[in-house]
N, C-alpha and C positions, 0 to 999 in steps of 0.2 A: 536525451529525451527526459526520462524521469531521473531525479536526483537519487543518489545512493540512499539518502535518508528516506525518501518516499518508497523506494524498493523494499527497504527493511521494514517500513511501516506496513506495507501490504503483506509481506511475508509473515510478519508477526500476527496480523489480524486473521490471515488464513489459518495459521497454526492454532490460534485460539478458537477458531470455528470448527476445527476437526472434531469428530464425534467423541474422541477420548478426552478432549479438553473442555468441551462445552459444559457449562454449569460448574466449572472448577475455578478455583483461584490458583493461577500459575505464577510462580515467582519469576521476576524479570531475569534473574540469574539462570533459571532453568530454560527459559525461552532463548536467552543469549547462547547458552551452551548447545541447545538443539539446533539453532539456526546459524551457529558460528558467527555471532555478532558480538562486538565489544559490549559488555554489560553497561559500562558508563554511557556509551553512545545510545544503546537501546533504551536506557532510562530516560534520556532526553526525548526520544521519539515517543515513548509511552506517555510521558507528561504532556506532550503536544496533543496526542490523540485523546487523552483524558480531558483536556481543556475544551475540546470541541464536542465531547459527548459520544465518541466512538468507543472508548474503553473506560473502564472503571479500575481503580487501583487503590489498595489499602496497604499501608506499611505494617510491619510487626510480625509476631509469631504466626498469627492466623491470616496474614496478609497475602496479597497476590494481585494479579491482574486478570481481567476477564472482559468479555464484550459487554458494552453498556446496553445493547439492544439485541433482540434475536438476530442471528446471522442473516436471515432472509430480508431483514430491513436495512442492512448496511451494504451499500454499493461500493465497488472499487473507486468510483469517481469521488465518493465522499472522502476517502483517504487521500487521494491525489490532491483534491482541493484543499484539504486541511494542512497538508505538508508543503506541497509545491505551488499551490494556488492554481490559477487557470492559464498560466503562461504556455503550457504545452498545447493548449487548445486555441490559443490566440496569437502567439508570437511567430514572427518570421523564422523560417528554418535557418536562414543565414544570420539571424539576429539584427537585421537592418531595421532601424526605427522608421515608422511611417510606411512600411510595406503594406500595400492594399491593392484593391482591384485597379485603381487609377494610376498607382505608382508601384508596380510589382517588381519583385526580384525574379531571377530566372526560374526559381522553383515554385513561385507563388500559386499558380493554378493547381499543379499536382499536389502540393503540400496542403492547400485548402481542403482538397478531397480527403487526403489522409487524416488530417486533423478531425474532420467530421466523422470518419470511420473510427478513429481512436476514441473520440468522445462517446459515440454510440456503444463501442465495446465496453468501455469503463462504466457507462450508465446501465448496461444490461447485465453486468457481472456482479452478482451478489456474493457475499462471503459463503453462504451455504452452498451455492452451486460450485464455487471455486474449491471449497473444502471437499465436496463430493467428488470432484474430478481428481483431486490429490489422492483421496482414498480409493475410489473405484478404478481409476486408471493407473494407479501407482505413479503419479507424477511428482516431480520434485518441487520443493519450495525453498530449497537451500543449496548452497554450493557443497561440493564434496570437500571433505576436510583438506585434502591435498591441493585444492585449488584456491585456498584462502589467500588473501593479499597479505 
């Protein structure tokens, strides 16, 4: 479904939207350690999100990374589109080219409905609501250390 890069991008943005991180510059190395992500890999993801205006980042002693806009203005779909593009919302589940209503795969009708539900879920999920769920419901945004790859 989502690429690992996209998953890490969403996790990073939620982390930066947590109340204790908002309005702070957080080092990529700190985020990587907290979320158990390779710092080198995370730097590439952060750069991608900086390029599309979701994050801001500054190098140096007083540097760090932070949300480019208020968390309530950034939707999960923005992150998905920035990293993975719209393929999850458009492509055939089986990866068959030309799958459509006139030339469907066996999953086409059901997958079309699921894709619409996924799109609606990502469009209605803002970083502030996701961060609030993490905080208020004590939900996870990272793997447990013993489950790392």
